[in-house]
N, C-alpha and C positions, 0 to 999 in steps of 0.2 A: 181669331183663333190663336192658340199657342201650341207649340210643338215641343215634345220631349224627344231629344235626340240622344241615342245611346250608341256609342262606338265601343264594341267589345274587342279588347286588345287580344285576349287569349282565354280560351275555355280551359279551366284547370280540373274540373270534375264534372263529367257529363251527367251523372246521376243527379247531383245537386243542381245542375243547370236545369234539368227537366222538372225537378221538384219546384224550383223557383219559378220557372215559366208557367207551370200549372197554377201556382198561387197568385202570381202577379197579374195574370190575365183576368182573373175574377175581380181583383182590386181595381185595376184600371177601368173596367166596365162600371164598377160601383161609383167611380168618381167621374163618370161621363166621358172617359177617354176611349179612343178607338185606334186600333193599329192601322197605320197606313203602309208601313214598309217593315219587312224583316228579311234582310238579304245577306246571304253568305258570300256571294260572288258577283258584285255589281259590275257592270260593263264600264271599265275605266277608260276614258277617252284621252285624258291627259293626267300626268302626275302619277301618284301611287295611292294604293288603298292598303295601308298597313294593318288592317283590322281583320278579325275573324268573322265579324258580322256587324251590320248596322241595323238599328231598329228606330223607327220614327212613330211616335204616338201623338195623336191630335187630342187636345183638350179644348173645351169651349172658352176657357179663360185662364189667365195666370193663376187666379185664385183657386180654380179647380185643380190645376197641376200641383200647386203648393199643398193644397188640402190632401191630395193623394200622397205625395211624397212625405209630408209631415204626419200622416195618420199613424196611429198606434199599430194598426195592422201592417202597414208597409214597413215601418221601423222594425217590427218584429222579424221580418224576413230579410233585412239587409245583411245580417251575418251569413245567411244561406247564399245570398248573391255573391258576397265577397269570397265565400268558399268555392263557388261555382266558376266565377270568372272575374277578370280585371276589366274595368270599363271606365269610360268617360261618360258623364251624364250631364246634359245641359238642357236648359229651357230657352227657347227662342220664340219671339213674337212673330205674328204675321207681318209681312212687309207693309210698311206704311209710307205711301208716296209723299205725304207732307214732311215726314222726318227725312226721307231720302233727298228731298229738294232743299233741305235746310230751313224749313219754315217752322 
């Protein structure tokens, strides 16, 4: 599995945020993604959480995540996302014990 992790720094336009959320939800499902987390106020045990929200989406593969992000449909709504909020967007793979052990 592969995870798309979005840390939203600040919401700039709530109406644009809702429009984006409505559109991206459909696209994520189309590319076999599913939401795992959408949290505004996580329980912070250590350190700080300097974000307005964190979102984690699971995709079956890196190829599916890339296909979603690179799709013409998603590229078309990126300006709306940028209008709505500032964010970091990363793709992370499932933990691999072989790699963790240096093999």
